[in-house]
N, C-alpha and C positions, 0 to 999 in steps of 0.2 A: 566415341574418340579412335583414331585412325591407328593402324597395326604399328605403325613406327612409332608413332608418339608412346602409345601406354608401353610400350616394351621401353622406352627411355624411362618414361618415369619407374619403371620395374627397374630399372639397370639406377634409378637417383636413391629410390627408398633402401636399395641395398646394399650401396657404395657408402651409405648416411648409416647403416647400420654396420659397417666396419667387412662387411664382404668382400674379400678378395675375390679378381674375377670379376663382379657384377655384373661386367655387360656379357660374357659366355653366359653366367645364369640367367641370366632376364628371357638373355633366346632359348635357354634350354628348357625355362621353365613356360614361356608361351606354348613350345613346342610339345608340353607336355599337357599342357590345355586346354591344347586344341587337336591332339593327337594328329603332327604333322611334322614335317622337316625342316631346316632352316633354310631351304630352296624355297617353298612355300611363303616362307615368311618373308625373304627378302621380295618374292614378287607380287607377294598383296600386301605391300608395307604404306602402299597411301587407303586401300579398304576401310572401310569403315567396320569398328567390331560390335555385335552381337552382344547387348548385356550379359547374357547368361556365361560367354565366352571374358568377360570380362571381370565379372566377379569369380569366378573359379580363378583367372591368373591370379588377381591382385589377393586373393587365399594362398596361392602357392605362395606369393611373393612375401607375402607375411610370415609366413613359415620358417623361407628361408633367413629371412633378417630376423629371426630366433636364433637362428646361428644353427639350425638344425640341417644335417650334412646334405647336401644336391642328393648324391645315392641315398638316401633314405626317404628322399621324398618322392624321389622317380622307383626305387623299392628294385632299380638294377644300376650295376656298371660293368662296362667293358674289360677282360684283361686277356689279354693275349689273343685277340679277335672274338673273344667268348664271351657269352652273355651270363652273371655270376647275379644269382637273387641279394640282396641288402638287407641285410637286419640290424638291429644294435645289440644282437647277442654274439657279433663276432666282429674284427675290426674291416671298414669298407678298404677293398682292395684299391694299393696304388701302383701305379705305374714301375717304381723304383725295381718290385718286386719282380718284374719282365726280364732282369739282366741277370737273377739266379735261375727262373724257369727256362731263360734262353740258355745260360752258362750247360745248365743241366741237360737240354737236349743235347748243346753240341758236343758234348762229350762224351754223352750217351750213342749218339750217332757216329762218333771215333771210335769206341770200345766196338760197335759191330762192322765197321771198315773192317778193325785188325782183325777181326774173328773171321769175319766173310775171306779174308786174306789167309788166315792159317787154316781153312776147313780148304783151300785149293790145293795144299800141300797133304792135305791130312789123309788116314786111310778110308780104306772104301766104309768101314764101318760107320768110322769119324761126321762121314759126308750124308749117311745116310739118317741116321741118330739127328745130322744137324743142329742151329744154336739154341739153349738154353735161354728161358725166356727171362727178361732182365728183371731185378726185384730190387723197389724203389722205397724207402719207408718218409711217409713226410712227416717228420715232427715237429709238435705246436702248429696243426693243420690250418687254425679257424677254419675260414669258410670255406677249404676246401680249393683253394685255386692254384697251388701250384702244382701240385697228385693230381688233378683232374685235368690241369691243361698239360702234364707231361702224358697224360695215359690219354688224351684225346692225340695230342700233335705227333706222338711216335707210335710205332708198332711192337711189339714182342715187348711189354714193358706191362708188370702185375706191380700195382701199387697199393701199399697201406697207407695208415696217413692215423694219425694221432692228434687230442688233445685233452686236458683239462676238464674240458669245459661240456658238457651235455649239449646245452641250447646252441653253442657253436658243432657241434659234431651232428646235429637233427640238421643244423641246415646246411651242412656242406654236404649230407648225404642227400639233401632236397639239390645242391648246385649239379654232385654229379649224375640223378634223373638225367635232371633239365639236361644235361651236357652228352648224356647217351652214351656214360661208360662207366666200366665197374670199376668201384675203389674199397677196400676195404677200410671200415674207419673203428678205431677202438677207443674205448677212453682210460685217462691213467693219468699220472704224472709221470709225465718222461719216459722214459724207456719202461714203467712200471704199465704203463699199459699194451705194450705187444710180449710182454711177459705174463701178463693173464688180467688181463682189464676188461673188462664191456666191451663188447661188440653193439656197433652201434647202426641202424637203419635210420629211413626220414621217419619213421613210425615213432621209434625211440631203443631203449638197449631190447636184447635178445638172447644175449648168450656172451662167453667169455672166450677170451682170446685162448693160445693153446698155451702150454705150458713155458716156462724159465727157459730162457734162454735155445731153444729148439730150432731156432727160424735165424740167421743172418741174410742181409741184404747187399746186393753189387752197390747198393748207394742211397747215402741218407741225406735228404733236403732239409733243411732247417729255415724259419725265418722266425726264430724265438724272438719275447719282449727284448727290447733291447736300449729302453730310453731310462735314463739315468730316474729314481728316485725323487732329487729336489729339484728338476729340470722340469718333472709335466706341469705344474701347476703355471709353468710361460706357455706350455705348449696352446694354440688356437683352442677355439671353444669347441668347434666343430669336432675336435680330437676328445679330449680332457671330458667334456661333456658326453660324449653321443659312443668314442668309442670304451668295449669293457677294458679298465682299471686293470687286470690282469694276462690281458694282451697290449700292452705297455708298458709295466714296469717290471724293468730289467736291473731291479736294485740298485743298493747302493752309488757303485761305480756303474753298472748295466750290462755286467758282463756275467753275471749272477747264473743266468741259465748258459752263456757259451763255457765255463768251466764244469757243470754236469754234462752237457754233448764231449767235449775234451776229452775228460777221464773217461766217459761210457760208452763212445761211439764207436770204437776198435773193437770191443766186444760184440756187436751186432752187426759190423761188418764182416765181409768174405773179406779172405786175403788177397791183398790190391784193390778192394772197395775203397768206392769217393766218398769224400763227405765235403755238403757243401752250406756255406751259411750265408746268408744276409746278415749283414752289420751297419750300424750306424757309420754315417761318412767318416769320421774322426777316431775309429774303433779297429783300423788296419793292421797298425800294428801290434795293437794291447793284443788282436787275434794270431798276428803274427809269432810271436813271444809265446804264446798260451801252448798253442802246437809244438813247437820247435821243444820244450819243454817237457810237455806227455812224454817223449821221446816216442812215441809209438806212431807216429805219421809220418810222408815226405813232407818238404819245407812247402809250408803254404805259399799259396799266390794269391794277390790280390785284384781284384776286376772291378774294374772300372766301369759309372751307369755310363748314359748319356751325356750327363753333365759333367762326367768329368769327374766325380766323386767316387770313394772308396765304397764299395758296395755287396763287393761276393767275396769268400774268403773260401779257399777249394783244396784240399788236398787228399793225400790218400794214405789208406792202412798202411804200414810196410807189413810186409809179409814174413814175418818171423820166425 
């Protein structure tokens, strides 16, 4: 069977199984089967495929036809130009979340620019002391993509990351090692993790976090669960069957975790510190009101993603 014919057959089987982007996935799986890139597939499209490669490819197609996510089959996913290991222990990285990372990075760079400008007018002692490191908390970190990406693309930042799931944190620690960044991971329920949770490394738990409220951050970033409980059965099989339920379910109205964050984040932020949260496309106004009603933050800004949908809420704790 020729390459183009076999890939077309793979596309047909995936489309029949209800897989979105069947053509793209069929090509990706062929690249995986023969350890090549798409240019190779194009150049060899009229060549005959050996029996061993054909069998391997059809096995991969069968797995994808069962609606196993492509990323789980490949074992990795690219995010912000970096590679991350993917397992069923955490949500598959989504491109939507790049909006959160991009906005956080832009905000931090602006903070550094302002600080450097201030140093030009500062005393000799302040200039000698230099800029303090920017401390970030990645809350509900999952596989670690947000905190690890920020640590990789920015200088002079220190990242702590938390999650309630130990398997997810072990995966995040592996991803930090894979991308050669230093991130501290803590297990616990929301802010309890940094109050006294278990520190986690690639090999597992090894100690406790510092005592309650001894540390404050310059920025908190979070991509918490925000899917309404009642809509989860309507999600694609790839999501509802293979992403951890605890990473999806945001309660009856999808706002359960945002209430906790809006209520407590100000206690963990330095004066003037930033809070950025990824949101569902229809949650912008709810979060804007929630932030306003708390009385502890500046008016929330809602940032849109590349598709023009509300994706990130950004505000600043007020310096009372």
